[in-house]
SETI-530295 format. One line per 4 residues: number of its first residue (from 1); for each residue x, y, z of N, C-alpha, C. Coordinates in nm, 3 decimals, always signed. Example, Ala and Ser with C-alpha at 12.3 -4.5 7.8 and 13.67 -1.06 7.14 Angstrom:
residues 2
1	+1.319,-0.569,+0.780,+1.230,-0.450,+0.780,+1.320,-0.330,+0.780  +1.285,-0.225,+0.708,+1.367,-0.106,+0.714,+1.290,+0.003,+0.787
//
This chain:
residues 76
1	+0.082,-0.119,+0.000,+0.000,+0.000,+0.000,+0.087,+0.126,+0.000  +0.190,+0.125,+0.083,+0.278,+0.243,+0.090,+0.352,+0.265,-0.042  +0.395,+0.153,-0.100,+0.468,+0.166,-0.226,+0.378,+0.222,-0.337  +0.253,+0.185,-0.337,+0.159,+0.235,-0.436,+0.139,+0.385,-0.420
5	+0.125,+0.431,-0.298,+0.105,+0.574,-0.271,+0.230,+0.653,-0.312  +0.347,+0.600,-0.279,+0.472,+0.667,-0.317,+0.486,+0.671,-0.468  +0.454,+0.562,-0.536,+0.465,+0.557,-0.682,+0.366,+0.653,-0.748  +0.244,+0.659,-0.697,+0.143,+0.749,-0.753,+0.180,+0.896,-0.730
9	+0.235,+0.927,-0.613,+0.274,+1.066,-0.587,+0.393,+1.106,-0.674  +0.487,+1.014,-0.695,+0.601,+1.043,-0.782,+0.555,+1.062,-0.927  +0.459,+0.983,-0.972,+0.406,+0.996,-1.108,+0.331,+1.128,-1.123  +0.255,+1.167,-1.023,+0.182,+1.294,-1.028,+0.279,+1.412,-1.029
13	+0.385,+1.402,-0.951,+0.487,+1.508,-0.949,+0.555,+1.521,-1.085  +0.591,+1.409,-1.146,+0.656,+1.410,-1.278,+0.561,+1.464,-1.384  +0.434,+1.427,-1.378,+0.336,+1.478,-1.475,+0.317,+1.628,-1.458  +0.322,+1.677,-1.336,+0.310,+1.820,-1.311,+0.427,+1.898,-1.367
17	+0.546,+1.842,-1.361,+0.664,+1.909,-1.418,+0.656,+1.915,-1.570  +0.608,+1.809,-1.631,+0.602,+1.803,-1.777,+0.486,+1.883,-1.834  +0.384,+1.910,-1.754,+0.266,+1.981,-1.803,+0.289,+2.132,-1.813  +0.393,+2.185,-1.751,+0.419,+2.329,-1.754,+0.464,+2.371,-1.893
21	+0.411,+2.483,-1.946,+0.458,+2.530,-2.077,+0.599,+2.587,-2.067  +0.670,+2.583,-2.178,+0.806,+2.635,-2.179,+0.802,+2.787,-2.161  +0.894,+2.840,-2.083,+0.899,+2.984,-2.059,+0.965,+3.054,-2.177  +0.903,+3.161,-2.224,+0.958,+3.238,-2.336,+1.065,+3.332,-2.284
25	+1.159,+3.367,-2.370,+1.264,+3.462,-2.333,+1.200,+3.600,-2.318  +1.237,+3.668,-2.209,+1.175,+3.797,-2.180,+1.281,+3.904,-2.160  +1.239,+4.030,-2.183,+1.327,+4.144,-2.160,+1.322,+4.179,-2.012  +1.399,+4.278,-1.972,+1.401,+4.316,-1.830,+1.269,+4.378,-1.787
29	+1.188,+4.426,-1.881,+1.057,+4.482,-1.847,+0.949,+4.375,-1.844  +0.980,+4.253,-1.889,+0.885,+4.144,-1.886,+0.817,+4.117,-2.018  +0.862,+4.181,-2.125,+0.802,+4.161,-2.257,+0.870,+4.043,-2.328  +0.793,+3.969,-2.406,+0.851,+3.859,-2.483,+0.937,+3.916,-2.594
33	+1.058,+3.863,-2.608,+1.153,+3.914,-2.708,+1.102,+3.883,-2.848  +1.098,+3.986,-2.934,+1.057,+3.970,-3.071,+0.908,+3.978,-3.095  +0.826,+3.971,-2.989,+0.681,+3.974,-3.008,+0.616,+4.095,-2.942  +0.675,+4.144,-2.834,+0.616,+4.255,-2.760,+0.719,+4.364,-2.737
37	+0.671,+4.486,-2.723,+0.756,+4.600,-2.689,+0.693,+4.673,-2.571  +0.775,+4.744,-2.496,+0.728,+4.819,-2.380,+0.671,+4.952,-2.425  +0.551,+4.981,-2.383,+0.485,+5.107,-2.413,+0.477,+5.186,-2.283  +0.556,+5.292,-2.273,+0.563,+5.371,-2.150,+0.433,+5.447,-2.125
41	+0.361,+5.484,-2.230,+0.236,+5.557,-2.213,+0.132,+5.469,-2.143  +0.122,+5.344,-2.187,+0.027,+5.253,-2.126,+0.082,+5.187,-2.001  +0.214,+5.182,-1.990,+0.277,+5.119,-1.874,+0.273,+4.968,-1.878  +0.272,+4.911,-1.997,+0.272,+4.765,-2.008,+0.328,+4.723,-2.145
45	+0.343,+4.593,-2.163,+0.391,+4.539,-2.290,+0.274,+4.535,-2.389  +0.302,+4.572,-2.512,+0.202,+4.568,-2.618,+0.259,+4.488,-2.735  +0.174,+4.422,-2.813,+0.224,+4.346,-2.928,+0.290,+4.438,-3.030  +0.398,+4.392,-3.087,+0.470,+4.470,-3.188,+0.614,+4.429,-3.196
49	+0.682,+4.478,-3.297,+0.824,+4.447,-3.316,+0.908,+4.561,-3.261  +1.027,+4.531,-3.207,+1.113,+4.637,-3.155,+1.157,+4.733,-3.264  +1.171,+4.858,-3.227,+1.210,+4.960,-3.322,+1.354,+4.940,-3.368  +1.441,+4.904,-3.276,+1.582,+4.884,-3.306,+1.616,+4.736,-3.290
53	+1.574,+4.655,-3.384,+1.600,+4.512,-3.379,+1.743,+4.484,-3.423  +1.805,+4.383,-3.364,+1.941,+4.345,-3.403,+1.938,+4.279,-3.541  +2.039,+4.309,-3.621,+2.049,+4.249,-3.753,+2.102,+4.107,-3.739  +2.063,+4.023,-3.832,+2.115,+3.887,-3.828,+2.263,+3.889,-3.865
57	+2.334,+3.791,-3.822,+2.479,+3.788,-3.847,+2.509,+3.772,-3.995  +2.424,+3.702,-4.069,+2.448,+3.683,-4.212,+2.441,+3.816,-4.285  +2.342,+3.898,-4.252,+2.330,+4.028,-4.317,+2.445,+4.120,-4.277  +2.482,+4.115,-4.150,+2.588,+4.202,-4.101,+2.722,+4.166,-4.164
61	+2.753,+4.040,-4.176,+2.881,+4.000,-4.236,+2.883,+4.028,-4.385  +2.768,+4.015,-4.451,+2.762,+4.045,-4.594,+2.789,+4.193,-4.619  +2.733,+4.278,-4.536,+2.755,+4.421,-4.554,+2.899,+4.461,-4.525  +2.958,+4.403,-4.422,+3.097,+4.438,-4.389,+3.193,+4.388,-4.495
65	+3.166,+4.270,-4.552,+3.256,+4.220,-4.656,+3.246,+4.305,-4.783  +3.126,+4.355,-4.816,+3.111,+4.443,-4.931,+3.180,+4.576,-4.906  +3.170,+4.628,-4.784,+3.231,+4.757,-4.752,+3.383,+4.748,-4.757  +3.441,+4.641,-4.707,+3.586,+4.628,-4.710,+3.636,+4.604,-4.853
69	+3.555,+4.537,-4.935,+3.596,+4.513,-5.074,+3.599,+4.644,-5.151  +3.509,+4.735,-5.124,+3.506,+4.863,-5.194,+3.618,+4.955,-5.149  +3.652,+4.952,-5.021,+3.751,+5.044,-4.966,+3.894,+5.005,-5.000  +3.923,+4.878,-5.000,+4.061,+4.832,-5.021,+4.088,+4.806,-5.168
73	+4.170,+4.891,-5.233,+4.204,+4.866,-5.373,+4.303,+4.749,-5.380  +4.301,+4.676,-5.490,+4.393,+4.562,-5.502,+4.538,+4.610,-5.509  +4.626,+4.538,-5.442,+4.769,+4.572,-5.443,+4.835,+4.518,-5.569  +4.926,+4.597,-5.627,+4.993,+4.552,-5.747,+5.143,+4.546,-5.728
//
C-alpha cells in the first residue's frame, strides 16, 4: 500500500513538471523578445516588433565584406 502511494505521488509530481509550458525569453521589463515591446504611455507590454532590432549575423557579415571590398584597392 505504501509503495503504491509513493509511486502514484512520484508519477503525479513528474506529470506536473512536464505539463508546464516552456517559458519564453523575456526582456528586463517582462516583454517577450521579438513579439512585444514596452509602451511607456500605457505602462505595459504591447504586441509589436522592436524599433531597433538586431540584424542577423548573415546580413551584417555580408555588408561588412562588401564595404571592405570597396575600400581596399587591389595591391599591385
